[in-house]
Residue frames as qw, qx, qy, qz and C-alpha x, y, z in Angstrom:
[[0.143, 0.315, 0.589, -0.730, 7.42, 16.80, 9.13],
 [0.459, 0.352, -0.147, -0.802, 5.55, 18.00, 6.06],
 [0.415, 0.130, -0.839, -0.325, 5.54, 14.45, 4.65],
 [0.106, -0.204, -0.906, 0.357, 4.01, 13.05, 7.84],
 [0.296, 0.391, 0.330, -0.806, 1.37, 15.77, 7.79],
 [0.462, 0.313, -0.480, -0.678, 0.64, 14.93, 4.15],
 [0.360, -0.024, -0.929, -0.087, 0.11, 11.30, 5.14],
 [0.015, 0.247, 0.752, -0.611, -1.93, 12.13, 8.25],
 [0.386, 0.262, 0.024, -0.884, -4.50, 14.22, 6.37],
 [0.575, 0.079, -0.629, -0.517, -5.68, 11.40, 4.04],
 [0.321, -0.122, -0.905, 0.253, -5.83, 9.01, 7.00],
 [0.128, 0.254, 0.507, -0.814, -7.95, 11.49, 8.93],
 [0.501, 0.225, -0.212, -0.809, -10.31, 12.11, 5.99],
 [0.499, 0.051, -0.827, -0.254, -10.56, 8.35, 5.37],
 [0.170, -0.184, -0.850, 0.463, -11.43, 7.63, 9.00],
 [0.293, 0.288, 0.285, -0.866, -14.06, 10.40, 9.03],
 [0.527, 0.194, -0.493, -0.664, -15.50, 9.04, 5.77],
 [0.415, -0.049, -0.908, -0.004, -15.67, 5.50, 7.11],
 [0.026, -0.254, -0.714, 0.652, -17.31, 6.69, 10.33],
 [0.386, 0.251, 0.010, -0.888, -19.85, 8.76, 8.37],
 [0.608, 0.064, -0.644, -0.459, -20.92, 5.51, 6.72],
 [0.415, -0.029, -0.878, 0.237, -20.55, 3.20, 9.70],
 [0.067, 0.101, 0.599, -0.792, -22.33, 5.16, 12.44],
 [0.584, 0.134, -0.016, -0.800, -25.65, 5.69, 10.59],
 [0.624, 0.113, -0.724, -0.271, -25.51, 2.06, 9.46],
 [0.257, -0.045, -0.855, 0.448, -25.21, 0.84, 13.04],
 [0.303, 0.136, 0.373, -0.867, -28.07, 3.12, 14.09],
 [0.651, 0.156, -0.318, -0.672, -30.30, 1.78, 11.30],
 [0.541, 0.068, -0.838, -0.021, -29.45, -1.80, 12.18],
 [0.130, -0.096, -0.780, 0.605, -30.27, -1.31, 15.85],
 [0.257, 0.364, 0.439, -0.780, -33.34, 0.91, 15.59],
 [0.414, 0.477, 0.738, 0.238, -34.49, 0.40, 12.02],
 [0.011, 0.218, -0.185, -0.958, -34.72, 3.25, 9.54],
 [0.305, 0.505, 0.787, -0.178, -38.41, 3.73, 8.95],
 [0.348, 0.872, 0.338, -0.062, -38.45, 6.68, 6.59],
 [0.582, 0.620, 0.008, 0.526, -36.55, 9.21, 4.55],
 [0.230, -0.913, 0.154, -0.300, -35.95, 11.50, 7.52],
 [0.769, -0.532, 0.340, 0.096, -33.75, 8.90, 9.22],
 [0.839, 0.274, 0.235, 0.408, -31.84, 8.26, 6.00],
 [0.181, 0.950, -0.080, 0.242, -30.61, 11.86, 6.10],
 [0.631, -0.687, 0.333, 0.140, -27.91, 10.64, 8.48],
 [0.803, 0.070, 0.410, 0.426, -26.11, 9.24, 5.42],
 [0.371, 0.917, 0.119, 0.089, -25.90, 12.64, 3.69],
 [0.231, -0.854, 0.429, 0.182, -22.40, 13.47, 5.03],
 [0.656, -0.157, 0.681, 0.286, -21.14, 10.23, 3.53],
 [0.589, 0.634, 0.453, 0.213, -22.67, 11.09, 0.14],
 [0.109, 0.992, -0.060, -0.010, -21.17, 14.58, 0.31],
 [0.363, -0.730, 0.554, 0.169, -17.73, 13.27, 1.21],
 [0.924, 0.206, 0.319, 0.051, -17.69, 10.59, -1.50],
 [0.627, 0.724, -0.156, 0.240, -15.25, 12.34, -3.88],
 [0.034, -0.782, 0.517, -0.348, -12.84, 13.42, -1.14],
 [0.751, -0.370, 0.490, -0.242, -13.29, 10.26, 0.88],
 [0.947, 0.289, 0.132, 0.057, -12.57, 8.01, -2.09],
 [0.504, 0.735, -0.309, 0.332, -9.40, 9.88, -3.02],
 [0.270, -0.692, 0.544, -0.391, -8.17, 10.01, 0.57],
 [0.890, -0.177, 0.380, -0.181, -8.97, 6.33, 1.02],
 [0.865, 0.470, -0.070, 0.162, -7.00, 5.47, -2.11],
 [0.238, 0.750, -0.462, 0.410, -3.96, 7.40, -0.83],
 [0.550, -0.529, 0.521, -0.382, -4.30, 5.79, 2.60],
 [0.975, 0.073, 0.197, -0.077, -4.57, 2.33, 1.05],
 [0.685, 0.620, -0.261, 0.278, -1.44, 2.98, -1.02],
 [0.056, -0.711, 0.534, -0.453, 0.44, 4.14, 2.08],
 [0.785, -0.333, 0.421, -0.309, -0.73, 1.13, 4.10],
 [0.958, 0.280, 0.020, 0.063, 0.43, -1.24, 1.36],
 [0.428, 0.714, -0.407, 0.375, 3.81, 0.49, 1.30],
 [0.378, -0.605, 0.554, -0.430, 4.16, -0.03, 5.07],
 [0.939, -0.074, 0.281, -0.183, 3.19, -3.70, 4.71],
 [0.826, 0.511, -0.166, 0.169, 5.83, -4.21, 2.03],
 [0.067, 0.778, -0.512, 0.359, 8.56, -2.86, 4.32],
 [0.843, -0.151, -0.515, 0.045, 8.05, -5.91, 6.59],
 [0.027, 0.497, -0.529, 0.688, 8.88, -4.10, 9.79],
 [0.152, -0.107, -0.904, 0.384, 7.96, -5.47, 13.19],
 [0.231, 0.408, 0.522, -0.712, 4.88, -3.22, 13.47],
 [0.221, 0.131, -0.546, -0.797, 3.66, -3.56, 9.87],
 [0.098, -0.338, -0.936, -0.025, 0.89, -5.92, 11.04],
 [0.093, 0.504, 0.435, -0.740, -0.98, -2.81, 12.21],
 [0.252, 0.389, -0.304, -0.832, -1.57, -1.82, 8.60],
 [0.034, -0.111, -0.950, -0.290, -3.27, -5.08, 7.54],
 [0.089, 0.609, 0.739, -0.274, -6.65, -4.20, 9.11],
 [0.112, 0.676, 0.012, -0.729, -6.38, -0.67, 7.73],
 [0.073, 0.273, -0.709, -0.646, -5.60, -1.96, 4.24],
 [0.024, 0.327, 0.940, 0.099, -8.55, -4.35, 4.42],
 [0.083, 0.698, 0.512, -0.493, -10.89, -1.59, 5.59],
 [0.097, 0.611, -0.229, -0.752, -9.69, 0.89, 2.97],
 [0.022, 0.092, -0.848, -0.522, -9.95, -1.69, 0.16],
 [0.060, 0.492, 0.864, -0.087, -13.50, -2.59, 1.21],
 [0.100, 0.732, 0.271, -0.617, -14.52, 1.07, 1.30],
 [0.063, 0.459, -0.500, -0.732, -13.00, 1.68, -2.13],
 [0.018, 0.156, 0.930, 0.333, -14.88, -1.28, -3.60],
 [0.066, 0.649, 0.694, -0.305, -18.10, 0.08, -2.11],
 [0.077, 0.685, -0.034, -0.724, -17.46, 3.55, -3.54],
 [0.028, 0.234, -0.735, -0.635, -16.73, 2.09, -6.97],
 [0.031, 0.379, 0.919, 0.105, -19.94, 0.03, -6.84],
 [0.065, 0.714, 0.461, -0.523, -21.92, 3.11, -5.75],
 [0.080, 0.579, -0.293, -0.757, -20.55, 5.26, -8.58],
 [0.019, 0.028, -0.873, -0.486, -21.16, 2.53, -11.17],
 [0.062, 0.530, 0.833, -0.144, -24.73, 2.12, -9.90],
 [0.104, 0.727, 0.205, -0.647, -25.40, 5.88, -10.17],
 [0.072, 0.413, -0.569, -0.707, -23.96, 5.96, -13.70],
 [0.024, 0.185, 0.948, 0.260, -26.07, 2.95, -14.68],
 [0.086, 0.651, 0.678, -0.329, -29.24, 4.49, -13.27],
 [0.095, 0.681, -0.058, -0.724, -28.55, 7.81, -14.97],
 [0.047, 0.266, -0.739, -0.618, -27.83, 6.17, -18.33],
 [0.030, 0.332, 0.934, 0.133, -30.89, 3.93, -18.23],
 [0.110, 0.693, 0.474, -0.531, -33.07, 6.93, -17.33],
 [0.107, 0.564, -0.306, -0.760, -31.86, 8.87, -20.37],
 [0.073, 0.089, -0.861, -0.495, -32.55, 6.03, -22.78],
 [0.606, -0.024, 0.055, -0.793, -36.06, 5.63, -21.44],
 [0.455, 0.078, -0.873, -0.158, -35.86, 1.84, -21.28],
 [0.551, -0.488, -0.673, 0.067, -37.23, 1.58, -17.77],
 [0.327, -0.892, 0.003, -0.313, -37.82, 3.61, -14.65],
 [0.386, 0.468, -0.639, 0.473, -34.65, 4.00, -12.61],
 [0.601, -0.364, -0.671, 0.237, -34.50, 2.43, -9.17],
 [0.218, -0.073, -0.334, 0.914, -33.66, 5.78, -7.60],
 [0.353, -0.177, -0.189, -0.899, -36.94, 7.27, -8.83],
 [0.663, -0.316, -0.629, -0.255, -38.89, 4.21, -7.67],
 [0.531, -0.254, -0.601, 0.541, -37.34, 4.38, -4.21],
 [0.033, 0.001, -0.162, 0.986, -37.96, 8.11, -3.96],
 [0.491, -0.243, -0.365, -0.752, -41.59, 7.76, -5.02],
 [0.663, -0.316, -0.678, 0.028, -42.07, 4.90, -2.57],
 [0.374, -0.188, -0.497, 0.760, -40.62, 6.98, 0.28],
 [0.174, -0.086, -0.037, -0.980, -42.80, 9.95, -0.65],
 [0.597, -0.303, -0.532, -0.519, -45.91, 7.77, -0.72],
 [0.598, -0.302, -0.667, 0.326, -45.06, 6.41, 2.73],
 [0.184, -0.111, -0.322, 0.922, -44.62, 9.91, 4.15],
 [0.353, -0.125, -0.223, -0.900, -47.83, 11.22, 2.56],
 [0.629, -0.269, -0.670, -0.289, -49.74, 8.10, 3.59],
 [0.457, -0.257, -0.668, 0.528, -48.82, 8.54, 7.26]]
């Protein structure tokens, strides 16, 4: 019972993390995000990144273990494994991008993209 609960918690956190990314993305695709106020919908996803990445890694490991067992219902875990692997690749790319931007800002080689995007958003808000 305790083992099943230990497996259910990472799945739950992973699903919440994926939904915190997916739902604002769908909203922006349908209605268009026109300013920084609408991008605040992604803040839960940014806040959950450490926990979501770890829970997604555990869930991916568990899904792969179920696929390896080759039971009659192991096909259910293929879409989950694909989703979790995609999310993990996105998290890794996001973390690498943040590290790159932080490192290039310290060396003073160029302005980081984060600062450029923030200044652009501020100019759009002030200009309206």
